[in-house]
Wavefront OBJ file of the C-alpha trace (Angstrom):
o trace
v 0.959 -140.392 15.805
v 1.445 -138.329 13.014
v 4.110 -138.870 10.709
v 5.583 -137.083 7.529
v 5.597 -138.826 4.328
v 8.074 -138.527 1.247
v 6.271 -139.434 -1.938
v 8.016 -140.064 -5.414
v 5.801 -139.796 -8.343
v 2.793 -138.105 -6.165
v 0.734 -136.833 -9.004
v -0.726 -139.992 -10.172
v -1.231 -143.553 -9.639
v -0.579 -144.988 -6.241
v 1.596 -141.964 -5.291
v -1.430 -139.749 -5.486
v -3.579 -142.486 -3.752
v -1.232 -142.622 -0.866
v -0.805 -138.840 -0.403
v -4.329 -138.109 -0.360
v -4.957 -140.872 2.126
v -2.014 -139.724 4.372
v -3.263 -135.984 4.178
v -6.705 -137.161 4.925
v -5.652 -139.063 8.206
v -3.788 -135.985 9.431
v -0.136 -136.628 8.249
v 2.424 -134.343 6.621
v 3.207 -135.071 2.888
v 5.963 -134.035 0.683
v 5.236 -134.996 -2.842
v 7.743 -135.107 -5.611
v 6.615 -134.148 -9.516
v 8.972 -133.591 -12.499
v 7.062 -130.526 -14.274
v 5.299 -127.399 -13.735
v 2.133 -128.916 -15.266
v 2.337 -131.869 -12.474
v 2.713 -129.390 -9.654
v -0.370 -127.308 -10.607
v -2.462 -130.440 -10.810
v -1.403 -131.718 -7.712
v -1.738 -128.852 -5.568
v -5.101 -128.003 -6.909
v -6.203 -131.439 -6.043
v -4.248 -131.632 -2.751
v -3.784 -127.928 -1.375
v -2.073 -129.100 1.972
v 0.660 -131.236 0.224
v 4.103 -129.741 -0.017
v 5.646 -130.143 -3.505
v 9.234 -130.530 -4.631
v 10.635 -130.983 -8.129
v 12.745 -134.056 -8.451
v 13.689 -136.106 -11.617
v 14.532 -139.805 -10.200
v 17.034 -140.175 -13.104
v 19.079 -136.967 -11.925
v 20.932 -139.174 -9.354
v 23.356 -136.366 -8.452
v 20.608 -133.849 -7.613
v 18.767 -136.448 -5.394
v 20.604 -135.983 -2.011
v 20.608 -132.055 -2.211
v 17.023 -132.228 -3.033
v 16.334 -134.595 -0.016
v 18.367 -132.438 2.458
v 16.565 -129.142 1.291
v 12.920 -130.950 1.540
v 13.965 -131.792 5.197
v 15.396 -128.436 5.977
v 12.162 -126.590 4.604
v 9.628 -129.297 5.976
v 11.035 -131.099 8.807
v 12.291 -134.488 9.119
v 10.785 -137.433 7.132
v 9.306 -140.536 8.746
v 8.233 -142.468 5.835
v 9.580 -142.892 2.279
v 7.404 -144.015 -0.360
v 9.475 -144.819 -3.293
v 6.636 -144.983 -6.055
v 7.910 -143.219 -9.276
v 8.135 -145.778 -11.986
v 6.554 -146.883 -15.095
v 5.684 -149.959 -17.250
v 7.298 -151.045 -20.545
v 5.438 -153.626 -22.444
v 7.137 -155.306 -25.616
v 8.199 -158.548 -26.754
v 11.958 -159.192 -25.510
v 13.349 -159.723 -29.171
v 11.667 -156.572 -30.548
v 12.469 -154.262 -27.643
v 15.519 -152.033 -27.897
v 18.139 -152.000 -25.402
v 17.756 -148.347 -24.751
v 14.388 -149.036 -23.480
v 15.531 -151.516 -21.120
v 18.205 -149.059 -19.816
v 15.531 -146.273 -19.151
v 13.287 -148.994 -17.447
v 15.987 -149.446 -14.939
v 17.239 -146.106 -14.831
v 13.812 -145.063 -13.531
v 12.368 -148.059 -11.879
v 15.678 -149.536 -9.973
v 18.442 -146.864 -10.080
v 16.186 -143.978 -9.326
v 14.489 -145.770 -6.538
v 17.551 -146.894 -5.135
v 19.106 -143.298 -5.398
v 16.172 -141.917 -3.478
v 16.363 -144.568 -0.789
v 20.405 -143.888 -0.404
v 19.674 -140.197 0.055
v 17.480 -141.231 3.171
v 19.585 -144.282 4.503
v 22.142 -142.003 6.517
v 19.090 -139.855 7.842
v 17.076 -142.503 9.078
v 20.276 -144.576 10.231
v 21.302 -141.644 12.411
v 17.877 -140.844 13.677
v 17.329 -144.720 14.430
v 14.014 -144.584 12.784
v 12.229 -144.422 9.562
v 10.295 -146.726 7.296
v 10.873 -147.079 3.460
v 8.105 -148.636 1.441
v 9.442 -149.499 -2.167
v 6.547 -149.925 -4.682
v 7.628 -152.952 -6.669
v 4.691 -155.208 -7.856
v 3.559 -158.770 -8.451
v 5.734 -158.625 -11.576
v 8.736 -158.576 -9.133
v 7.920 -162.147 -8.194
v 6.129 -163.678 -11.338
v 6.305 -163.005 -14.880
v 4.439 -162.953 -18.079
v 5.349 -162.611 -21.767
v 5.588 -159.097 -23.056
v 6.817 -157.249 -19.764
v 10.233 -158.676 -19.518
v 12.100 -155.275 -19.089
v 9.331 -154.413 -16.304
v 9.870 -157.511 -14.517
v 13.354 -157.385 -14.654
v 13.264 -154.059 -13.037
v 10.759 -155.082 -10.451
v 12.756 -158.241 -9.639
v 15.554 -156.131 -9.158
v 13.987 -153.519 -6.616
v 12.734 -156.535 -4.770
v 16.008 -157.969 -4.211
v 17.375 -154.712 -3.412
v 14.820 -154.093 -0.983
v 15.515 -157.150 0.930
v 19.254 -156.320 1.407
v 18.437 -152.932 2.168
v 15.793 -154.418 4.995
v 18.695 -156.616 6.425
v 20.917 -153.875 6.678
v 18.851 -151.398 8.190
v 17.276 -153.532 10.569
v 19.885 -152.972 13.426
v 19.182 -149.163 13.293
v 15.216 -149.559 13.801
v 14.514 -148.582 10.121
v 11.857 -150.760 8.468
v 11.927 -151.446 4.690
v 9.179 -153.349 2.935
v 8.315 -153.891 -0.629
v 4.651 -153.460 -1.573
v 3.859 -155.918 -4.461
v 0.397 -154.804 -6.086
v -1.436 -156.962 -8.372
v -3.679 -155.461 -11.397
v -5.170 -151.893 -10.097
v -7.161 -149.138 -11.388
v -4.306 -146.701 -12.346
v -2.915 -145.355 -15.562
v 0.132 -148.359 -15.697
v -1.242 -150.003 -18.505
v -2.671 -146.804 -20.012
v -0.895 -143.595 -20.533
v 1.722 -144.497 -18.367
v 3.042 -147.369 -20.383
v 5.710 -147.443 -22.962
v 5.004 -149.819 -25.759
v 7.539 -151.145 -28.153
v 6.364 -151.429 -31.900
v 5.629 -154.911 -33.083
v 7.974 -156.048 -35.803
v 8.075 -159.776 -35.910
v 5.331 -162.107 -36.978
v 6.273 -165.120 -35.251
v 5.034 -163.662 -31.906
v 1.631 -162.555 -32.949
v -0.193 -165.621 -31.663
v 1.487 -165.556 -28.313
v 1.452 -161.756 -27.592
v -1.335 -159.859 -29.542
v -3.923 -161.329 -27.369
v -2.100 -160.490 -24.179
v -1.694 -156.841 -25.401
v -5.454 -156.673 -26.346
v -6.701 -157.849 -23.171
v -4.295 -155.522 -21.342
v -5.835 -152.423 -23.367
v -9.394 -153.655 -22.685
v -8.939 -154.286 -19.025
v -7.063 -150.850 -18.392
v -9.292 -148.845 -16.047
v -11.507 -152.027 -15.315
v -8.907 -153.608 -12.897
v -10.209 -155.211 -9.832
v -7.584 -153.356 -7.375
v -8.890 -149.970 -5.792
v -6.105 -147.545 -5.513
v -7.778 -145.974 -2.554
v -7.663 -149.147 -0.628
v -4.192 -150.001 -1.685
v -3.333 -146.518 0.103
v -5.286 -147.580 3.214
v -3.481 -150.656 3.440
v -0.003 -148.848 3.266
v -1.251 -146.498 5.996
v -1.976 -149.686 8.428
v 1.353 -151.209 7.081
v 3.577 -148.258 8.215
v 2.046 -148.401 11.823
v 3.177 -152.085 12.134
v 5.987 -152.641 14.615
v 7.256 -155.808 12.945
v 6.576 -155.411 9.225
v 6.852 -157.819 6.708
v 9.656 -158.011 3.946
v 6.864 -157.882 1.253
v 3.232 -157.239 1.115
v 0.974 -158.537 -1.608
v -1.955 -156.256 -2.433
v -4.777 -157.472 -4.622
v -6.293 -161.221 -4.737
v -4.704 -161.634 -8.247
v -1.190 -160.968 -6.617
v -1.839 -163.430 -3.857
v -3.177 -166.111 -6.176
v -0.522 -165.753 -8.863
v 2.362 -165.669 -6.529
v 1.014 -168.345 -4.319
v 0.743 -170.552 -7.817
v 4.257 -169.764 -8.636
v 5.750 -170.559 -5.179
v 3.851 -173.941 -5.156
v 5.457 -174.513 -8.655
v 9.008 -173.710 -7.430
v 8.810 -175.861 -4.526
v 7.775 -178.855 -6.601
v 10.644 -178.286 -9.008
v 12.926 -177.876 -6.132
v 12.026 -181.095 -4.510
v 11.673 -183.042 -8.024
v 15.391 -181.994 -8.766
v 16.723 -182.356 -5.262
v 18.940 -185.395 -6.034
v 20.749 -183.342 -8.706
v 20.771 -180.134 -6.927
v 22.625 -181.652 -3.862
v 24.846 -184.044 -6.035
v 27.376 -181.078 -6.825
v 28.350 -180.680 -3.127
v 32.116 -181.930 -2.750
l 1 2 3 4 5 6 7 8 9 10 11 12 13 14 15 16 17 18 19 20 21 22 23 24 25 26 27 28 29 30 31 32 33 34 35 36 37 38 39 40 41 42 43 44 45 46 47 48 49 50 51 52 53 54 55 56 57 58 59 60 61 62 63 64 65 66 67 68 69 70 71 72 73 74 75 76 77 78 79 80 81 82 83 84 85 86 87 88 89 90 91 92 93 94 95 96 97 98 99 100 101 102 103 104 105 106 107 108 109 110 111 112 113 114 115 116 117 118 119 120 121 122 123 124 125 126 127 128 129 130 131 132 133 134 135 136 137 138 139 140 141 142 143 144 145 146 147 148 149 150 151 152 153 154 155 156 157 158 159 160 161 162 163 164 165 166 167 168 169 170 171 172 173 174 175 176 177 178 179 180 181 182 183 184 185 186 187 188 189 190 191 192 193 194 195 196 197 198 199 200 201 202 203 204 205 206 207 208 209 210 211 212 213 214 215 216 217 218 219 220 221 222 223 224 225 226 227 228 229 230 231 232 233 234 235 236 237 238 239 240 241 242 243 244 245 246 247 248 249 250 251 252 253 254 255 256 257 258 259 260 261 262 263 264 265 266 267 268 269 270 271 272 273 274
């Protein structure tokens, strides 16, 4: 059955890959962009896409944009909350303004877009929200505290959204990719300038490895898009879907460590009961 997708950040990365795959599968796609240049590029690459202008940090304008998109193109079946970016920087070195902007886009923006669709999906008793989080919403690594923080937040919001929307037949899944061949670690990443030499030994090899690996990651965005198309046809979808062998391994390892810590400290944990 054909569906209508609404994809934020559709001009690049996962958003573009999902839009392309959905159109090729016969679905209708509404894609959001922020600039004239992005719109020209997107429509030249995907002539059948319907494009709307949206800045996910312009929270007050989002409900009206969504209402107009549905009025112009028809009811949306699937929201792909994809717009976002990565921030890299040692926590002590990174300005608070960069944390604020990271959350405005990755958390507040994604939540604002979802909230614009919640009443529509609830009233129709149908709909699927896919929030693109990251394996960085379940594991952490030095140098991306702001990014991991934002994705952990979106992961938690997604789980609550899922529980609240389930009685109305609306599905919510957080898709958690590992390392894929997108611009996330390249032009799309904001990097804080280095300033404290004490962190050189820890962080410089991580930054260098990320730069060298950019564009050569194991994950194929086209295969992620195919997986998302499979997901949205699932009648009992999971709360989260890991994508990528690295995501599978790293998250599995963390869960094992967490379970070990929980059991090791069980007596102290339960000692606080009255």
